[in-house]
N, C-alpha and C positions, 0 to 999 in steps of 0.2 A: 555480488554484482547486481542482483535484482533490486535489493534495497537501495543501492546507490543510484541505479537507473531511475527508480521511482522518486527518489529525492531530487534528482536533476529535473525530472519532469514537473514535479511539484513546485520547484523554485521558479521555473518559467511560468507556470500557471499563476503563481503569486505575484508576478510582475517583473521577474528577472532583475537585471541590473538597475532598472528604473526605481525599484522599491527596496531591493536588498543590497545594501552596501555598508561598509564599516562605519560610515558617518551617520547613518540613520538609526540611532540608538533609541530615539524617543517614539518612533512609529514602526516598531517591529511587527511584521506580519505574524499571525498566529495560526497554528495548525494543531489539530487533534488527530492522533494516530491510534486506531483501535486494533488490537492484536489478539488473536486467539492462541491457544496452547499447542501450537503445531509449527511446521516448517514455514508456512506462509506468515504466521505470526512473528517468527524470528526475522523474516525478511522485512516485516513492518517495523520492528524495533530498530533494525539496522538503518532503515529509512529515517526514522525519528532521530537517531543519533546524528546522521549527516545533516538533517535540517537544523538541528540545534547548533551544530558546529558552524552553520552559515547564518547565524544570528536570527533564526526564526524562534518565536516563543512557542515551545512545544509542550503539549500535554499528552502523555502516553498512558493508554489504558491497557493493562494486562491483567486478566482475572487471576485470582489466587488458586493455585493447585498444589496438592501435596507432592506429586511427581511431575517434574518439569523436564522437557527435552534438553539435552546438553547444549544444542545450538541456541535454544531460546535463553537458557541461563547465561551463556557467554555474552549474548547480545544485551540482555538486561543489565548485567554487571558493567558492561562498557557504557551503557546509557547513563548509569548512575554518576559517571564522571563528567557529564555535561551539565549545562544549566537548566535542562528540561525537567519537568515535573512528572513523576510516575504515580498513577493511582490504580486502585483495585476495585473501587466501588463507584457506582453511578452517582451517588450523592456528592462525590468529590470532583465531579466533572465541572468544567467552566459553566458559569451561569450567564455570562455575556455572549456576545456574538464572536464567532471565529471565522477566519478567512477560508480555510479549507479543511476537509475531513478526509483522512486517508484510512481506508477500510482494508484491514488484513485479518478479518474475522473468519472468512470462509475457508473451509478445508476440502481438499479433494478426497480425503480418506475417511473422515468422520462426519457423516451427515446428521448425527444425533446431537451435535453440539448446539444446534439452533433450537433444540427443545429445552435446553437448560435455562434456569431462571436468570442467570447473569447475562446470557446472550439476548434473551427477550428484553431485559431492562435496558441494556446498552443500545439495542436496535431501536427501541422506542425513543430513547434520548436522541439518537442520531436523526430519526425521522422528524423530530420536532425542531431541528435546526434548519436554518436557511442557507447554510454554506454548501457549496458544491462538493461532490464526493468523488475521489479517485480510489478505485479498488485495485489491489495488487493480486494478480493471479487468481481471479475468481473461479469458483467451481462451475462446471457445465450443467449441473442439474438445477439451475435456477438460483436466484439470490434473494435474500430477505431484504437487504438494503439496496435501493435503486441508486445507481451511480451515473454521473455525467461522463466519466471516463473510466476505462479499465486498461490495465497493463498486463498483457499476456506474455508468456515466456517461450522463446525459441521457435515454436510452431503455433500457428493460430488454432484455437479450439472453437467449437460451435457454442457460442455464448448467447444468452437470451438478450432481448432488446433492453431489458432492465440494466444490463451491464454498460449501456451507453456507448460512446465512441471508443473503439478498441485500438490500442497501440501495441506494438510488438517490440520486445526487448531482446537484443542479441546477447547470447550467453557465450559466444565464441566456440561453439561446438564444431569440430572439424567436419568437413564434408564426408570424409571416409566413414565417420560414425553413422551418418544417415544412410550411406550406401550399404553398410553392413546389415541394416534392418530393412532394406528394400526401398528406400526413399531416394528418388532422384532430386538432388537439392542444388539449387543455384541461389547464392546469397542475395536477398533483396535489399540489403542495408546500404550498399554503396559507402559513402563517407560517414554514415550515421550509425548510432547504436540503438536508437529508438525511432521507429517509423509508424505512421498512421496506417490503419487498414481501412479499406473502403468496401462497402457492400456491393456485390456484383448483381446487377439487375437481371432477373430471369426473363 
C-alpha cells in the first residue's frame, strides 16, 4: 500500500492526467527510483512497478546483495515483468535529465548502510541531479539526500527539515489498534489516503 500511495503521489507530481495518458507515448515522463536492501526498499520497488505500469520511463536502482529480504525479492521479480530498467551500479544510471527521483534508500533499522561505498556513490549521483526528490518513509535520525517531499506512514514522525514537505499515508490501521497501545486516534484523512502535514508554529 505504501508503494502504491507513493506512486500515486509521484504521478500527480509528474503532471497527472495532463502529462500521463495512453496517447502520450513519445514524451513519457522519467523517474529514477533508488532502493536499499530493506523494507523501505521493497516499498520503493513496488512504487517503481506501479509507475512503469502507468507509462512512466522508470530506472530502478537496487544494490547487489548476497542475502535479500523475501519481500524485496518478490517485488524485484515482479518489476522484471515491466518495461522498466533495473540497474545495480551507478555507472549504469541515466546520464541525461530525469523528471523525478524517488528515494527509498533510508532504513529505520540499519544506520550503517550509509557508510557503504554503493550508498555513497548513489547519493553523490543523486545530489548531482537537478530533479526534485520524493522520499519514502525516511528515517528520523537525519537524511543523506535532501528531499523536496517525504511520505510518512500511518503516524507522523519527527523528521528533519531536509526531509522537505511531509505527507502522511493511510495504511488502514483500525482505531482499536491505536487504543491498545494507548493512542487516542481520530482519522485525519477524510476522503483521502494521502494528506499534507503542516508545521505548527510555536
